[in-house]
N, C-alpha and C positions, 0 to 999 in steps of 0.2 A: 737425425733428418734436419734438413736445412729448410729454415723459413722462405717462403716466397718474397719476392722483393717488394719494395714500398707500395707501387700501385697496384700489386696483385692483391695485397693485403686491403687496400682500400676497397677495391672491386668486390672482393668476397664479403666484406663487411657490409656493404651496400645491398647485395644480394641477399644476405642473411637478415636484414632489416626488413627487406621488402617482403620477403616470406613470411616473417613474423606478423606484419601488417596485414597480408593477405589472409592469414590464418585466424587473426584477431577479426577481420572483418567477415569471414565465412562463418566461424562459430558465433561471432556476436554475443559475448558474454556480458557486455556493460550494459546492454539495453535489450532486455527481453519483451516480446509483445506475444499478445495471445493470437491463436489462428483462427479467432472468431471474427468473422466479417459481419457489419450490420448493414442494413439497407434502410437508409432513413427516409425514403420516400413513404409518403402516407397513402395508404390505399382508401379510397372512399366507398364504403360498404353501404349500400342502402339496407337498413333494418327491416325485417319482416314484421310489420305491426297489424294487430287484428283491429279492425275498423268497426265500429257499433254500426248496427244497421236498425231499421225500424221493423218491427215483427208485426205489421198489421194486417198481414196477410197470411194465413195459415191454410194448410190442407188437412183436414181430420178425416181419418177412416175410421169407422165404428165396426168391432168384431161381432159375432153374433153371440159371445157369451157375456156381453155386457160392458166390457172395458174398451176404451178407446185409445188409439196412438196418435198422437197430435205432432206433425213435422211441419216445420216453418221453412220455406224456400224464400231465398233472395228474388227481388223482382229484377228485370232488367236494368232499372233505373238505379236500384242501390248497388247493384254489382259495377256500374259505370263509376257511381260516387265513389266507391271504396278504391277503385284503380285509381282515380284521378286524385284522391287524398294522398295514396301512397306515391305518386309521381306527379310532383308539382310541376307546372310549366308544359304539360301535355294537354291535348284536347282529345276528347274521345271520337272514335272512328265507328266501325262496324261491331257490333255486340251481337253475339248468337249463343245458343244453348248446345252445349256438347256433353260427351262423356268421355272420362280419361281412367285409365287403369295406373293405380300407383300402388305398388307392393302387393301386386295381386287381387287388389280391390277396386271394384269400378265405381267410381263416383260421377255425379253430376255437377259440371262446371259451366261457368259463363265465361266464353271466350271474348274479351274486351281488347279491341285494337286501339292502342293510342298514337297519335301523330304529333309531330312537332314541326313546324314551318310548313306544314300541308304535305310532307313525307311521311309515309309509314314508317314509325321508328321502332315500337315494341308491341308484342302481344303478350296480354296478361290473363292469367287462367284465375278466376275466383270460385272457390268451392261454393256451390249453390246453398248448402247446408249452414257450415260454419261460418262463412263470409272470410276464410282465410284465403291469402294469396297462395296458390299452389305453383311449385317448380316444375 
């Protein structure tokens, strides 16, 4: 077998070097990176906080057997204060009492509309018994 002429040897050598460089680039054995991508954007989540409320008003019902149940409900002002404390920068709009079904349980809530810059922005539901903000 005769060897090709000089320029053919050089061209074949260059093609072989390019193939080796491409193979090294494709398989990248020199620098391994994980396939994990991270999102460095911070997400601003407002935590749900239970706000204390004044239990000055209470509804008491007496049973005929001599025992009594005492349940305390939030007033409209207390529910509005809880919503405003959980959302600083807002002002309260209309507040009304409604019922809501959560996980098959009907509960009484205060519906507080909050505004910012005169436009309706949020509606918050406050549990009328516990004072928790309901989702």
